[in-house]
C-alpha positions as CSV (number, residue, x, y, z in Angstrom):
1,X,96.9,111.0,125.6
2,X,98.9,107.7,126.1
3,X,99.2,104.9,124.0
4,X,96.7,102.9,125.7
5,X,94.3,105.7,125.6
6,X,95.0,105.9,122.1
7,X,94.2,102.2,121.7
8,X,91.0,102.1,124.0
9,X,89.9,105.3,121.7
10,X,90.3,103.1,118.5
11,X,88.7,100.2,120.0
12,X,85.4,102.2,121.2
13,X,85.5,103.9,117.7
14,X,85.3,100.4,116.1
15,X,82.4,99.2,118.2
16,X,80.5,102.3,117.3
17,X,81.2,102.2,113.6
18,X,81.0,98.3,113.4
19,X,77.8,98.3,115.5
20,X,79.1,95.5,117.6
21,X,81.1,95.3,120.8
22,X,84.7,95.3,119.9
23,X,87.2,94.1,122.8
24,X,90.3,92.6,123.6
25,X,92.1,93.5,120.7
26,X,95.9,93.4,120.5
27,X,98.3,95.7,118.6
28,X,98.7,92.9,115.9
29,X,94.9,92.8,115.3
30,X,94.5,93.2,111.6
31,X,91.7,95.7,110.7
32,X,90.6,94.5,107.4
33,X,91.2,90.8,107.8
34,X,90.3,90.2,111.4
35,X,87.6,93.1,111.7
36,X,86.4,92.9,108.3
37,X,86.5,97.0,107.6
38,X,85.3,98.1,104.2
39,X,85.7,101.5,103.0
40,X,82.7,102.9,104.5
41,X,83.4,101.4,108.1
42,X,87.1,103.0,107.4
43,X,85.6,106.5,106.8
44,X,83.4,106.1,109.9
45,X,86.3,105.0,112.1
46,X,88.4,108.0,110.9
47,X,85.6,110.4,111.5
48,X,84.8,109.2,114.9
49,X,88.4,109.0,115.9
50,X,89.0,112.6,114.9
51,X,86.0,113.5,116.8
52,X,87.3,111.9,120.0
53,X,91.0,113.1,119.7
54,X,90.7,116.4,118.1
55,X,92.9,115.4,115.5
56,X,92.3,116.2,111.5
57,X,93.0,113.3,109.2
58,X,95.3,114.4,106.2
59,X,94.0,112.3,103.2
60,X,97.4,113.2,101.6
61,X,99.0,112.0,104.8
62,X,96.9,108.8,105.3
63,X,98.2,105.5,103.4
64,X,96.7,101.9,103.7
65,X,99.7,100.7,105.7
66,X,98.5,103.1,108.5
67,X,95.2,101.2,108.7
68,X,96.8,97.5,108.7
69,X,96.8,96.8,112.4
70,X,95.9,98.5,115.6
71,X,99.5,99.1,116.2
72,X,100.1,101.0,112.9
73,X,96.9,103.0,113.1
74,X,97.5,103.7,116.6
75,X,101.0,104.9,115.6
76,X,99.3,107.2,113.0
77,X,96.9,108.7,115.6
78,X,99.7,109.2,118.0
79,X,101.9,111.0,115.4
80,X,98.7,113.3,114.3
81,X,98.4,114.2,118.2
82,X,101.8,115.4,118.4
83,X,101.6,117.3,115.5
84,X,98.2,119.0,116.8
85,X,100.1,119.7,119.9
86,X,103.1,121.0,118.0
87,X,105.5,118.4,119.5
88,X,106.8,116.8,116.3
């Protein structure tokens, strides 16, 4: 899964969780400030991304900084994908 695929996956997950179309996000989009995520929508986002990508989110590994922007969350997802594939 390349970077663009990861970003599209996150965007689709956000649309599903927030129950509204989410499009045109940039890597600088702030998940909490711009999209108004809250704790329950974050949980839904994590579960939806896990299902879509096959990664397992480790709560001990996840930090609030991973969820600040599309960029930081995409970085986290890419790192998790590499771990799942045994590449890191």
